[in-house]
C-alpha positions in Angstrom: 3.8 45.4 4.0 1.6 43.0 6.0 0.1 41.6 2.7 3.6 41.0 1.3 4.6 39.1 4.5 1.4 37.0 4.3 2.1 36.1 0.7 5.6 35.1 1.5 4.5 32.8 4.2 1.9 31.3 2.0 4.5 30.5 -0.7 6.8 28.9 1.8 4.1 26.5 3.1 3.8 23.1 1.4 0.4 21.8 0.7 0.5 18.0 0.6 -2.3 16.1 -1.0 -2.2 12.5 -0.1 -4.0 10.3 -2.5 -6.4 7.7 -1.2 -8.5 5.0 -2.7 -12.0 6.2 -3.7 -13.4 2.7 -4.0 -12.0 -0.8 -3.4 -11.7 -3.1 -6.3 -11.9 -6.5 -4.6 -10.4 -8.3 -7.6 -7.1 -6.3 -7.0 -7.2 -7.1 -3.3 -7.8 -10.8 -4.1 -4.8 -10.8 -6.5 -2.5 -9.2 -4.0 -3.5 -11.5 -1.1 -3.4 -14.6 -3.3 0.2 -13.7 -4.4 1.3 -13.1 -0.9 -0.3 -16.3 0.3 1.1 -18.6 -2.4 4.5 -17.0 -3.0 5.3 -15.5 0.4 7.0 -12.1 1.1 7.4 -9.8 -2.0 8.8 -6.4 -2.7 6.3 -3.6 -3.6 7.4 -3.4 -7.2 7.2 -7.2 -7.7 3.7 -7.2 -6.2 2.6 -4.4 -8.5 3.9 -6.2 -11.6 2.6 -9.7 -10.7 -0.9 -8.4 -9.6 -1.1 -6.3 -12.8 -1.6 -3.0 -11.0 0.2 0.3 -11.4 2.9 0.8 -8.8 1.2 3.9 -7.3 -2.2 2.1 -7.1 -0.5 -0.9 -5.5 1.0 1.4 -2.8 -2.5 2.8 -2.1 -3.9 -0.7 -1.7 -1.0 -1.8 0.5 -1.5 1.2 2.8 -5.2 0.4 3.0 -4.5 -3.3 3.7 -1.9 -2.4 6.3 -4.5 -0.3 8.2 -6.7 -3.4 8.2 -3.8 -5.4 9.5 -3.9 -7.8 6.6 -0.2 -7.2 5.7 3.0 -6.4 7.5 6.2 -4.8 6.2 9.5 -6.4 7.1 13.1 -5.9 6.1 15.1 -8.8 4.8 18.8 -9.4 5.6 19.7 -7.2 2.6 17.6 -4.3 3.9 14.9 -4.6 1.3 11.3 -4.1 2.4 9.1 -7.1 1.9 5.4 -7.3 2.3 3.9 -10.4 4.0 0.4 -11.5 5.1 -0.4 -11.3 8.8 -2.4 -14.1 10.5 -5.5 -12.0 9.8 -4.6 -11.8 6.1 -4.0 -15.6 5.9 -7.4 -16.2 7.6 -9.1 -14.0 5.1 -7.4 -15.9 2.2 -8.5 -19.3 3.6 -12.0 -18.1 4.4 -12.8 -16.1 1.2 -10.4 -17.0 -1.5 -9.5 -20.7 -1.1 
């Protein structure tokens, strides 16, 4: 009886595996930052397409860049989430990629 209850509890738990970047491809970072600098705020899907990265990989890079405070997420007047560079992201572009 105790074993059955234990198995039931184990089945009801969700195990979430969050993907993370294993290594940083600086060419991808450069493409994303350059796009945001030259064209301004973009939606995630548009960023992925224009930077030639899969949507899921782009999301991982954006999460990483957000933790480094290189980007910020804002909502436009229509409620769409737009990604923009922070001051720190702009300084990085000017220093390393200009």
